[in-house]
C-alpha positions in Angstrom: 17.1 -3.8 11.4 14.3 -6.4 11.2 15.2 -10.0 11.9 14.8 -12.3 8.9 13.9 -16.0 9.0 15.7 -18.3 6.7 14.2 -19.2 3.3 10.9 -18.9 1.6 7.8 -19.9 3.6 5.6 -22.6 2.2 2.4 -24.3 3.3 -0.9 -23.1 4.7 -1.2 -19.7 6.3 -3.9 -19.7 8.9 -5.8 -16.3 8.8 -8.0 -14.8 11.5 -10.4 -11.9 11.2 -11.1 -9.6 14.1 -14.0 -7.2 13.4 -16.6 -8.7 11.1 -18.2 -5.6 9.5 -18.2 -4.7 5.9 -14.5 -3.7 5.8 -13.5 -6.8 7.7 -15.4 -9.1 5.4 -13.9 -7.4 2.4 -10.4 -7.7 3.9 -10.9 -11.4 4.6 -11.9 -12.0 1.0 -8.9 -10.1 -0.3 -6.6 -12.0 2.0 -7.9 -15.3 0.6 -7.6 -14.1 -3.0 -4.1 -12.9 -2.4 -2.6 -16.3 -1.8 -4.0 -19.7 -2.7 -2.4 -21.1 0.5 -4.4 -19.0 2.9 -7.3 -20.4 4.9 -9.6 -18.4 7.1 -9.8 -20.5 10.3 -11.0 -18.0 13.1 -13.3 -15.0 13.4 -14.1 -12.7 16.2 -16.4 -9.8 16.8 -18.2 -8.1 19.7 -21.5 -9.1 18.2 -22.6 -12.6 17.1 -24.9 -11.3 14.3 -22.0 -9.4 12.7 -19.8 -12.5 12.8 -22.5 -14.8 11.4 -23.4 -12.4 8.6 -19.8 -12.0 7.6 -19.2 -15.8 7.7 -22.3 -16.3 5.4 -21.1 -13.7 3.0 -17.6 -15.2 2.7 -19.0 -18.7 2.2 -21.2 -17.5 -0.6 -18.1 -16.3 -2.6 -17.6 -19.1 -5.0 -13.9 -18.5 -5.6 -12.9 -18.6 -1.9 -15.6 -20.6 -0.2 -13.6 -23.8 0.1 -11.0 -21.9 2.2 -13.5 -20.4 4.6 -13.0 -23.1 7.3 -14.3 -21.5 10.5 -16.2 -24.1 12.6 -18.5 -22.8 15.4 -15.8 -23.4 18.0 -13.6 -20.9 16.2 -16.1 -18.1 16.1 -15.5 -16.0 19.1 -17.7 -13.2 20.4 -17.1 -10.5 23.0 -14.5 -8.0 24.1 -11.8 -10.6 24.6 -12.6 -12.5 21.3 -9.4 -11.0 19.8 -7.2 -13.1 22.1 -8.8 -16.3 21.1 -8.6 -15.5 17.3 -4.9 -14.4 17.5 -3.9 -17.6 19.4 -5.4 -19.7 16.5 -3.7 -18.1 13.5 -0.5 -17.1 11.7 -1.9 -13.9 10.2 -4.5 -11.6 11.7 -6.7 -9.0 10.1 -7.6 -6.1 12.5 -10.7 -4.3 11.3 -12.7 -3.4 14.4 -13.5 0.2 15.3 -10.3 2.2 15.8 -10.4 2.4 19.6 -9.5 -1.2 19.9 -6.6 -1.2 17.5 -3.7 -0.5 20.0 -4.6 -3.4 22.3 -5.2 -5.8 19.4 -1.9 -4.8 17.7 0.0 -5.1 21.0 -1.3 -8.6 21.6 -0.8 -9.8 18.1 2.8 -8.6 18.0 3.4 -10.2 21.4 2.2 -13.5 20.0 4.4 -13.2 16.9 1.6 -12.8 14.3 1.7 -11.0 11.0 -0.8 -8.1 10.9 -3.0 -6.3 8.5 -4.0 -3.1 10.4 -6.9 -1.0 9.3 -6.8 2.8 9.6 -6.8 4.8 11.8 -4.7 3.0 14.3 -5.8 4.9 17.5 -8.2 7.6 18.7 -5.7 9.5 21.0 -2.0 9.9 21.6 -2.1 7.4 24.4 -3.1 4.7 21.9 -0.6 5.9 19.3 2.3 5.7 21.7 1.3 2.0 22.2 1.2 1.6 18.4 4.7 3.0 18.1 6.1 0.6 20.7 4.3 -2.4 18.9 5.7 -1.2 15.6 9.3 -1.4 16.9 8.7 -4.9 18.4 7.2 -6.1 15.2 10.3 -4.9 13.3 12.5 -6.7 15.7 10.5 -9.9 15.3 10.5 -9.7 11.5 6.7 -9.5 11.3 4.9 -7.9 8.4 2.6 -5.1 9.5 0.6 -3.7 6.5 -1.6 -0.6 6.9 -5.1 -0.1 5.6 -4.1 3.3 4.2 -4.7 1.6 0.9 -4.0 4.6 -1.5 -0.3 3.9 -0.9 -0.8 0.6 -2.7 -2.6 1.9 -5.7 -0.1 1.8 -8.6 -1.5 5.0 -10.2 -0.9 7.0 -7.1 2.5 5.4 -6.5 3.6 6.6 -10.0 2.1 10.1 -9.4 3.8 10.5 -6.1 7.1 9.1 -7.5 7.0 11.9 -10.1 6.3 14.5 -7.4 9.3 13.3 -5.4 11.5 13.4 -8.5 10.6 17.1 -8.9 7.9 17.1 -11.5 6.2 20.1 -9.9 9.4 21.6 -8.5 9.6 22.6 -4.8 6.3 22.1 -3.0 4.8 25.3 -1.7 1.1 24.5 -0.9 -1.0 21.4 -0.4 -4.8 21.0 -0.5 -7.1 18.1 0.2 -10.9 17.7 0.4 -13.0 14.8 1.5 -16.6 15.9 1.3 -19.2 13.1 1.3 -22.8 12.4 2.3 -24.0 11.1 5.6 -23.3 7.5 6.6 -25.4 4.7 8.0 -27.1 4.7 11.4 -28.4 1.7 13.3 -31.6 2.3 15.3 -31.5 0.8 18.8 -33.3 -2.4 19.2 -35.1 -4.0 22.3 -32.5 -5.5 24.6 -29.6 -3.2 23.5 -27.7 -1.5 26.3 -26.2 1.9 25.9 -22.9 0.3 25.1 -24.5 -1.8 22.4 -25.9 1.3 20.8 -22.6 3.2 20.8 -20.6 0.3 19.5 -23.1 -0.5 16.8 -23.0 3.2 15.8 -19.3 3.6 16.5 -18.8 6.2 13.7 -20.5 8.8 15.9 -18.5 8.6 19.1 -15.0 10.0 19.3 -13.8 7.4 21.7 -14.6 4.7 19.2 -13.8 6.4 15.8 -11.6 9.3 16.5 -14.2 11.4 14.6 -14.5 11.4 10.8 -11.4 13.5 10.3 -9.5 10.4 11.6 -11.8 7.6 10.5 -12.3 8.8 6.9 -10.3 11.9 6.1 -7.1 10.3 7.2 -6.8 8.9 3.6 -6.5 12.5 2.3 -4.1 13.6 5.0 -1.9 10.6 4.5 -1.6 11.4 0.8 -0.4 14.9 1.6 2.2 13.4 4.1 3.2 10.9 1.4 3.7 13.7 -1.1 5.9 15.5 1.5 8.1 12.4 1.8 6.6 11.4 5.1 7.6 14.7 6.7 4.7 15.8 8.9 3.4 19.2 9.8 4.6 21.0 12.9 1.3 22.9 13.7 -2.4 22.7 13.0 -5.2 25.3 13.3 -8.7 24.2 12.7 -12.4 25.0 12.9 -15.3 22.6 12.9 -18.7 21.8 14.4 -22.1 20.2 14.0 -24.2 22.2 11.5 -26.5 19.5 10.2 -25.9 16.3 12.0 -27.1 17.7 15.3 -29.5 15.0 16.6 -28.1 13.4 19.9 -28.3 10.0 18.2 -25.2 11.1 16.2 -23.1 11.0 19.4 -20.5 13.7 19.8 -18.6 13.9 16.6 -18.5 16.9 14.2 -19.9 16.9 10.7 -17.2 19.2 9.2 -13.6 20.3 9.7 -11.4 22.9 8.0 -7.8 22.7 9.0 -4.6 24.5 8.1 -1.4 22.5 8.6 2.0 24.1 8.6 5.3 22.5 7.9 8.6 23.6 9.3 9.9 24.6 5.8 7.0 27.0 5.3 4.7 24.7 3.3 1.0 25.1 4.1 -1.7 22.5 3.7 -5.4 23.3 3.5 -7.6 20.4 4.6 -11.4 20.2 4.4 -13.8 17.4 5.2 -17.5 17.1 5.8 -20.3 14.5 6.0 -23.5 16.1 4.9 -26.2 14.8 2.6 -27.6 17.1 -0.1 -24.3 18.9 -0.5 -21.7 18.8 -3.2 -19.3 15.8 -2.9 -15.6 16.2 -3.6 -12.6 13.9 -2.9 -9.4 15.5 -4.2 -5.8 16.2 -3.4 -3.5 18.7 -5.0 0.2 19.6 -4.7 1.3 23.0 -5.9 4.9 23.5 -6.6 7.3 26.0 -8.2 7.0 24.3 -11.6 3.4 23.0 -11.7 0.5 21.2 -10.1 -0.1 17.6 -9.3 -3.6 16.1 -8.9 -2.9 13.0 -6.7 -6.5 11.7 -6.7 -6.7 12.3 -10.5 -3.2 10.9 -11.2 -2.2 13.8 -13.4 0.5 16.5 -13.4 0.4 19.9 -15.3 3.6 21.9 -15.4 3.9 25.6 -16.0 5.7 25.0 -19.3 2.7 23.3 -20.7 3.6 19.6 -20.2 0.7 17.3 -19.4 1.0 13.9 -17.8 -1.7 11.5 -16.8 -1.3 7.9 -15.6 -2.1 5.2 -18.0 -2.6 1.6 -16.9 0.4 -0.5 -17.9 -0.1 -3.9 -16.5 3.4 -5.0 -17.6 4.9 -2.8 -14.9 3.2 -4.5 -11.9 3.0 -8.2 -11.3 -0.1 -7.8 -9.2 -1.9 -5.8 -11.9 -0.9 -8.4 -14.5 -2.4 -11.1 -12.3 -5.6 -9.2 -11.5 -6.1 -7.1 -14.7 -6.9 -4.1 -12.6 -5.4 -1.6 -10.1 -7.5 -2.5 -7.0 -5.7 -0.8 -4.1 -7.5 -3.0 -1.5 -6.4 -6.2 -3.3 -2.9 -4.8 -4.0 -2.2 -4.3 -0.3 -3.1 -7.9 0.5 -1.1 -9.2 -2.5 1.9 -7.3 -1.2 1.2 -8.4 2.4 1.1 -12.1 1.7 4.0 -11.9 -0.8 6.1 -10.4 2.0 5.3 -13.3 4.3 5.9 -16.0 1.8 9.2 -14.5 0.7 10.5 -13.5 4.1 10.7 -9.8 3.2 8.7 -8.1 6.0 6.8 -5.0 5.3 6.4 -2.6 8.2 4.1 0.4 7.6 4.0 1.3 11.3 5.6 4.7 11.2 3.4 6.3 8.5 0.2 4.7 9.8 0.9 6.1 13.3 2.0 9.5 12.1 -0.8 10.0 9.6 -3.2 9.0 12.4 -1.6 11.7 14.6 -1.9 14.3 11.8 -5.7 13.6 11.9 -5.9 13.7 15.7 -3.9 16.9 15.8 -6.5 18.5 13.5 -9.3 17.2 15.7 -7.7 18.5 18.9 -7.2 21.9 17.3 -10.9 22.1 16.2 -12.3 20.8 19.4 -10.3 23.2 21.6 -10.1 26.2 19.2 -6.4 26.4 19.8 -3.4 26.0 17.5 -1.8 22.6 18.4 1.8 21.7 17.7 3.0 18.3 16.6 4.9 18.0 19.9 1.9 19.0 21.9 -0.3 16.4 20.1 2.2 13.6 20.7 2.6 14.5 24.4 -1.2 14.8 25.0 -2.3 12.8 28.0 -5.9 12.5 26.7 -7.1 8.9 27.1 -10.5 8.1 25.7 -10.7 4.6 27.2 -14.0 4.1 29.1 -14.0 3.1 32.7 -15.4 -0.3 31.7 -15.4 -2.4 28.5 -18.7 -4.3 29.1 -22.2 -4.2 27.8 -24.3 -2.0 30.0 -23.7 1.7 30.7 -21.7 3.6 28.0 -19.3 6.5 28.2 -20.9 10.0 28.5 -19.9 11.7 25.3 -20.2 15.5 25.2 -19.8 17.6 22.1 -16.6 19.7 22.2 -17.0 23.5 22.3 -14.1 25.4 20.8 -12.7 27.9 23.2 -14.2 26.0 26.1 -13.0 22.4 25.7 -9.5 22.3 27.1 -6.4 20.7 25.5 -5.3 17.8 27.7 
């Protein structure tokens, strides 16, 4: 049981941002809009240009600029910048590339800070075991730990999943999710960059930094399936994947497509597909097939076999945050809930599902990389540790492309 402090918390909440890319800048703005008593007082990033660009963007936002109060001495750069930010704040936003998440979460919890934690929360089971330990400590300390798996905070999806749980489609038999998108950005190496600079500035393309796109992006789809299943996770994954189009060495060692079959203990099967290829059809969708009908989670609709049709309609009267905002913005919703929980001493701890959904993605990646069927127990007991020998600018890890049937499971 989480420890609770006495009474409602008033006064200024000092916020710090660690990871000043686009997602981090957006999270900082949402944090400031969630609570008028928040002030951004510290920022940290591995790169000074990222930090300064983020700071400039936030200061240009008229509605929050007065609460962007980060003097030069509170702008920290480097691999250890997270420690300095965390020491200066009450609430920390963790939005770096996923590899760094376990160490940042552990330090923030140790120092007693409330955390917003972007997805995914690790790139291997070694990191996830650390996250689970930090989650338990955060609960004991009464800290809020809100996950960046933002679909769980969208009111339309909450209502859709609630109806699934109440039996609208009957007993679940099959699940299907797709996250097919175009290719993402690439940053061309510049004079003076070391190999580590290049990898970290292009972190999407290296498994040690991103966990591959099945974890970095497709985790949203996998998390929705797990949510529909009542946070019961699959016991086995079998997957295929590879590099069909994004084959240039500049794209590191990640795959550009995965197709995974997840199996649950009760016989439910989930079919998962994701790819990042330009010039191809895009599709982001999630379906739940039951004995009485079909739910379209992404489309917020349910069709039953007896002809009943339901589709979510906005009803701002049901949600205080939506009444306040006039929209169902899942990114803003999660920060509204986060800061409400801190102010009202009602800690939110999303640690279990953010760790387990990350593991669901990692399990699929391990199955594709090795060409083997991987069980949930095997995945959690994996000794793979993608941590490089040195975290410093200079040489970078050698990242080889996995070959199914050759790459071993570790």
